[in-house]
C-alpha positions in Angstrom: -5.5 -14.0 12.3 -5.3 -14.5 8.1 -7.6 -17.6 7.2 -5.5 -18.9 4.2 -8.6 -19.5 2.6 -9.5 -15.5 2.2 -8.1 -13.5 0.2 -7.0 -9.4 0.4 -8.6 -6.8 -1.5 -7.6 -3.6 -3.0 -8.9 -1.2 -5.0 -6.6 1.0 -6.9 -7.3 4.0 -9.6 -6.6 3.4 -13.5 -7.0 5.5 -16.1 -7.1 3.8 -18.9 -8.5 -0.3 -18.2 -6.5 -1.4 -22.0 -3.1 -0.1 -20.6 -4.0 -1.3 -16.8 -4.6 -5.0 -18.2 -1.8 -5.0 -20.4 0.9 -3.7 -17.9 -1.3 -6.3 -15.2 -2.3 -8.6 -17.4 0.6 -9.3 -20.1 3.7 -8.0 -18.5 3.1 -8.9 -15.3 1.3 -12.0 -15.4 -1.6 -11.7 -13.1 -4.8 -13.6 -13.5 -8.0 -11.3 -15.2 -11.1 -12.5 -12.8 -13.7 -10.1 -14.7 -13.9 -6.8 -16.6 -16.5 -4.5 -16.7 -16.7 -0.8 -18.5 -15.8 1.1 -15.8 -13.4 -1.7 -13.8 -10.3 -4.6 -14.0 -10.6 -7.4 -11.4 -7.2 -9.1 -11.1 -6.0 -12.3 -8.9 -3.0 -10.6 -7.9 -0.3 -12.8 -6.7 -3.1 -14.7 -4.8 -5.0 -11.7 -3.5 -8.1 -9.3 -5.4 -6.7 -6.3 -7.0 -9.3 -3.8 -8.6 -8.5 -1.0 -10.7 -11.4 1.6 -11.4 -11.7 3.8 -14.2 -11.0 7.3 -12.5 -9.6 10.6 -13.2 -8.1 10.7 -9.8 -4.4 9.9 -11.0 -1.4 10.7 -8.5 0.4 13.0 -11.0 3.9 12.7 -9.0 3.6 9.8 -6.8 6.3 9.4 -4.3 7.3 5.5 -2.5 6.6 6.7 0.9 3.2 6.6 2.3 1.4 4.5 -0.5 2.5 1.2 -2.4 1.2 -2.1 -2.4 3.1 -5.3 -3.9 3.9 -8.4 -2.2 6.5 -9.9 -0.2 8.2 -13.6 -1.3 9.2 -16.4 1.0 10.9 -17.8 -1.8 14.0 -15.9 -3.3 13.5 -17.9 -6.3 10.2 -16.2 -6.9 11.2 -12.4 -5.8 14.1 -13.1 -8.3 12.0 -14.7 -11.1 9.8 -11.9 -10.8 12.4 -9.5 -10.9 14.1 -10.8 -14.6 10.5 -10.9 -15.8 10.2 -7.0 -15.2 13.2 -6.5 -16.9 13.2 -9.3 -19.7 9.6 -7.5 -20.6 10.2 -3.8 -20.5 8.0 -2.8 -17.5 8.7 0.4 -15.5 10.8 0.5 -12.6 10.5 3.8 -10.2 13.1 2.5 -8.5 15.3 -0.8 -9.1 16.7 -3.5 -6.9 18.6 -2.3 -3.6 19.1 -3.6 -0.5 18.0 -2.0 2.9 19.0 -2.0 6.2 22.3 -4.1 4.9 23.2 -5.8 8.0 20.1 -6.0 10.5 18.5 -8.9 10.8 15.7 -6.5 8.8 17.7 -6.7 5.5 15.5 -7.4 2.7 16.2 -6.9 -1.2 13.4 -4.4 -2.8 12.3 -3.2 -6.4 9.4 -0.6 -7.3 7.4 -1.1 -10.3 4.9 2.0 -11.3 2.2 1.0 -13.4 0.3 3.0 -16.2 -1.4 5.1 -14.0 1.3 5.5 -11.8 0.8 2.9 -9.0 3.6 2.4 -7.3 3.8 -2.2 -6.4 7.0 -2.8 -4.6 8.3 -6.5 -4.0 10.9 -7.4 -1.7 12.1 -10.9 -0.2 13.1 -10.5 3.8 16.9 -13.5 3.7 15.5 -14.0 7.2 11.5 -14.4 7.0 10.6 -14.1 10.6 11.0 -10.5 9.5 7.6 -10.1 6.9 5.6 -9.0 9.2 
């Protein structure tokens, strides 16, 4: 079981660190932890995302099987992020939709796409027992 004092770590490719910084820090509101010539480390909603300079960029990204993001417990936080993304004109890969309507695992979801074609999914389950 996860100790909430620990953080999840994810490393992703980035083709341009200035664009990556603008997307994650200036638009999405993540906190920059460190920056080096070959990577930036971010506080991504309480977890650690490291964007490594790379030429290995997915030219045709698909939602499945690879993406990452946050599942919110609080609907207001989900709505606030969605509204922020719209307001700041952050590129959407897939706008908000409802999945599994009428079932216990029903949830709202939207996907953003970063400048290196990494896909970010943000979700909110109406029944928080379905988060895992």
